[in-house]
N, C-alpha and C positions, 0 to 999 in steps of 0.2 A: 227589279221590281220584274213579274212577270205580266206579259201583255195577252189578254186571250182571243187568238185565233178563234174565227169561225164561228159556228153557234155554240151557247150553252145549253146543257137541260135545263129547264124550270118547269117545276112540278105543281104549276098551276097553270089555270086558262081562264080566257077574258069572260068575264060576267061570273067568275065564282066570285064568294065570299071570302074573305081574308082578314087575319087578325094578324099586326104587330107583336111580333114576339118580345122585342128589345130596342134600344133605343128612345130620342125623346117621344114619341107618337107609341109608346108599348102601351096597351090596351082598346086602343084604335080599332073600331073595325070599319070596313069597304068594301065596297065592288071593285073588280078586276079589270079597268078603262083600257090599260092596254099591257101587253108583254114584249119587251124589246128582249128576244132572245142572243143580239146579239152581244148584249153586255151583260145578259144573265141579272137584267132589271126589270121590275113591274110597275105601272103606274096605279094606284091604287085609289079612290074618289075621298077626297078630302083629306088626304094625308099629305104630311108634306107640301105645304102648302107655298110659293115662292110668289113673290110680287116682281113687276118685268114694267118699267115706268114706260111708256112710249112716249114717242112726238107722234103729232094731231098727222091722220093719213086720209083719204078719202073714204074708207072702212070706216076707220075709228076717227073722227072729223075734231072730235073732245082733246083725243089724248089723253093719257093721265095712268094710272098705275094700274095695272090688267093682274089678277090673281090667277095662278092656275097650281094644277098638279103638278108635283117632280117626281123624276123615279126612285124609286127604294131596291136594294139589294133582293131579290127573292129569298135569301135565304134568314132573312129578317120577316118574312111572311107564313102565317101556320094558314091551310085551309080551316074555314069554319063548316062545319056538317049542316045540311037545311034540315034534316030531321030531329036530330039531337042537341043541336047547338054546341056541340064542343069542340074543342082543336083539334085536327086529327092528321094522321099521316095518310098518304093515299096508299090505297092497295088494287089492285087488280083482281077482276074474278072475269067469267065467260059466259054469255047469254047460252039459251038452248042452241040457237042457230051459228053461235062460235064466233061471237061477235063481242071484242075486248068491251069491258064498261070500267069506269071508276069506282072504286068500294071505300067506305069508309068505316076505319079498321076499329072505330069504337063501337058502332051498333050493325054495322053489316049492309049499312042501306046503302043500293047505290046510286051514283049523282048523274045528274039530269043530261042530258047529249047535245 
């Protein structure tokens, strides 16, 4: 079994809208809440909900079942273009002042920074 050492390149950033392209959550869209480059995973809002049983504490005196999002492999998500709304790969382009920007491969629109 191969073990990932160091960081892995992830094609999405925090705040991007993505769609799950395979697995039991296929077709769901959500915002990226966190990118885990060490594991090559992302946490997407409303996808892969896990239930955690917690004991009563001072912070949560009632205890009970807490629901939170679990991590999904970054290869299972695809970026959604904010302009055309299609699933797209990320291209790169340069502005007039030489700064590198991400570009939609479908419509050519650049993503916000």
